[in-house]
C-alpha positions as CSV (number, residue, x, y, z in Angstrom):
1,M,-13.0,146.6,157.6
2,G,-11.7,149.4,159.9
3,I,-12.6,149.8,163.7
4,Q,-15.7,152.6,164.3
5,L,-15.2,154.9,166.6
6,F,-18.3,156.3,168.9
7,R,-17.2,159.7,167.8
8,H,-18.1,159.6,164.2
9,N,-21.5,158.0,165.3
10,E,-23.7,160.8,165.6
11,K,-26.2,157.7,167.6
12,A,-24.0,157.0,170.0
13,M,-24.6,160.6,171.8
14,E,-28.6,159.5,171.8
15,L,-27.8,157.0,174.9
16,P,-27.1,159.5,177.3
17,I,-29.7,161.5,176.1
18,N,-32.1,158.8,176.6
19,I,-30.7,158.0,179.9
20,V,-31.3,161.7,181.3
21,V,-34.7,161.2,180.0
22,M,-35.6,158.0,181.2
23,L,-34.6,159.3,184.5
24,V,-36.3,162.4,184.8
25,V,-39.8,160.4,183.9
26,A,-39.1,157.9,186.6
27,M,-38.7,160.4,189.2
28,V,-41.9,162.3,188.1
29,A,-43.8,159.1,188.0
30,L,-41.9,158.2,192.0
31,A,-42.7,161.8,193.1
32,T,-46.6,161.2,191.6
33,L,-46.8,157.5,193.6
34,I,-45.5,159.0,196.7
35,S,-47.8,162.0,196.9
36,I,-51.0,159.5,196.5
37,I,-49.9,157.8,199.6
38,P,-52.5,158.8,202.5
39,T,-50.2,160.0,205.5
40,P,-51.8,159.6,209.2
41,T,-53.1,163.3,210.0
42,K,-55.0,162.2,212.8
43,E,-55.2,161.4,216.7
44,M,-57.1,158.3,218.2
45,S,-58.3,158.5,222.0
46,V,-58.7,155.3,223.6
47,F,-60.8,154.3,226.7
48,V,-59.9,150.8,228.3
49,E,-63.7,150.4,229.4
50,S,-63.5,147.1,231.5
51,T,-61.2,144.4,232.6
52,G,-61.9,141.1,234.3
53,P,-59.7,137.7,234.2
54,A,-62.9,136.0,232.0
55,P,-65.0,137.8,229.5
56,G,-68.0,137.4,231.9
57,D,-66.5,138.9,234.8
58,L,-65.4,142.4,233.8
59,Q,-65.2,145.3,236.4
60,T,-64.9,149.0,235.0
61,G,-61.3,150.6,234.5
62,N,-58.2,149.2,233.9
63,S,-57.4,147.0,236.9
64,I,-57.7,143.1,237.9
65,I,-57.5,141.9,241.2
66,V,-56.8,138.1,241.3
67,S,-55.7,135.6,243.9
68,S,-52.8,134.5,244.2
69,T,-53.3,130.8,243.5
70,T,-54.8,131.9,240.3
71,A,-51.9,134.1,239.4
72,Q,-49.6,131.3,239.6
73,N,-51.7,129.6,237.1
74,P,-52.3,130.7,233.4
75,F,-55.2,132.6,233.2
76,T,-57.4,134.6,231.1
77,V,-57.5,138.3,230.5
78,S,-60.3,140.2,229.2
79,S,-60.3,143.6,228.3
80,E,-62.9,146.0,226.6
81,V,-61.5,149.2,224.6
82,R,-63.1,152.1,222.8
83,V,-61.5,153.8,220.3
84,T,-62.6,157.3,218.9
85,D,-61.1,160.6,216.9
86,K,-60.4,163.5,219.0
87,D,-64.3,164.2,218.0
88,G,-65.3,161.4,219.7
89,N,-66.7,159.4,216.4
90,P,-66.2,156.1,216.3
91,V,-62.7,154.3,214.8
92,R,-63.7,151.4,213.3
93,N,-61.8,148.3,211.8
94,A,-58.8,149.6,214.2
95,N,-56.7,146.6,214.8
96,V,-56.2,146.3,218.8
97,I,-53.5,144.8,220.5
98,L,-53.0,143.4,223.9
99,K,-49.9,142.1,224.9
100,G,-47.7,141.1,228.3
101,L,-47.4,138.7,231.0
102,G,-46.6,135.8,228.6
103,G,-50.4,136.8,227.1
104,V,-51.5,138.4,223.8
105,A,-55.0,139.3,222.6
106,S,-56.0,141.1,219.5
107,N,-59.0,142.0,217.6
108,T,-60.7,144.6,216.0
109,T,-62.9,147.7,216.4
110,D,-66.8,147.4,215.4
111,I,-68.8,150.4,213.7
112,N,-69.1,151.8,217.3
113,G,-65.2,151.6,218.2
114,A,-65.6,149.1,220.7
115,T,-63.9,145.6,220.9
116,V,-63.8,143.1,223.6
117,L,-60.4,141.3,223.3
118,T,-59.4,138.1,225.7
119,T,-56.5,136.2,225.7
120,P,-56.6,132.4,223.8
121,A,-55.9,129.2,225.5
122,G,-52.5,129.4,223.8
123,A,-51.4,132.5,225.2
124,L,-52.8,132.9,228.9
125,V,-51.2,135.5,231.1
126,R,-49.3,134.6,234.2
127,L,-47.4,135.7,236.9
128,D,-44.3,134.6,238.3
129,P,-44.7,133.1,242.0
130,N,-42.4,135.7,243.6
131,Q,-44.2,138.6,241.3
132,N,-47.0,140.6,242.9
133,E,-48.4,142.7,239.7
134,G,-47.5,143.2,236.6
135,T,-48.8,144.8,233.0
136,M,-49.8,144.5,229.3
137,D,-49.4,147.1,226.7
138,L,-51.8,148.1,224.3
139,K,-51.5,148.8,220.8
140,I,-53.6,150.6,218.5
141,I,-53.2,150.8,214.6
142,A,-56.1,152.3,212.2
143,D,-55.6,153.5,208.7
144,G,-55.3,157.8,208.7
145,F,-54.7,157.9,212.2
146,Y,-51.3,157.9,213.9
147,D,-50.6,154.8,215.8
148,Y,-51.4,154.4,219.5
149,E,-49.1,152.8,222.2
150,K,-50.1,152.7,225.8
151,K,-47.1,151.2,228.1
152,D,-48.6,149.8,231.5
153,A,-52.3,149.8,229.6
154,I,-53.9,147.2,232.2
155,M,-52.4,146.5,235.9
156,I,-53.0,142.8,237.4
157,V,-52.2,142.9,240.7
158,K,-52.1,139.4,242.8
159,T,-53.9,139.5,246.7
160,R,-52.5,137.7,249.2
């Protein structure tokens, strides 16, 4: 019983060749998977149609004026947003997020590309006592589109 050396064993050469073949097959499979992942190719147009301190009190534009007493207490912010592609077609099922000043709201667009965002009771907006104004940011994510982010999309101003 002697020691068998690999140089005299023809099957030992099959191992490195099998590894190389498996690596090539794996790379081709990975390249195929990556090529079928859709890349975002379109840009969105986003319009803040109206905003207000309550869902029933929406005013045209992206600014909300609140009294000094309302601003110091947590309050609701509502905003109607419309999302379209560059040709004006509605973008449906886009995730829309509004956040800032301690508040956050999210919703998805309907078949017309529109949604109403309202901060829920646990995520209300508030201006600090020495703060006369503040802003909220808007982020929109939709399949097949580049993500949209707008800093200071909604302005909240406290009256004196």
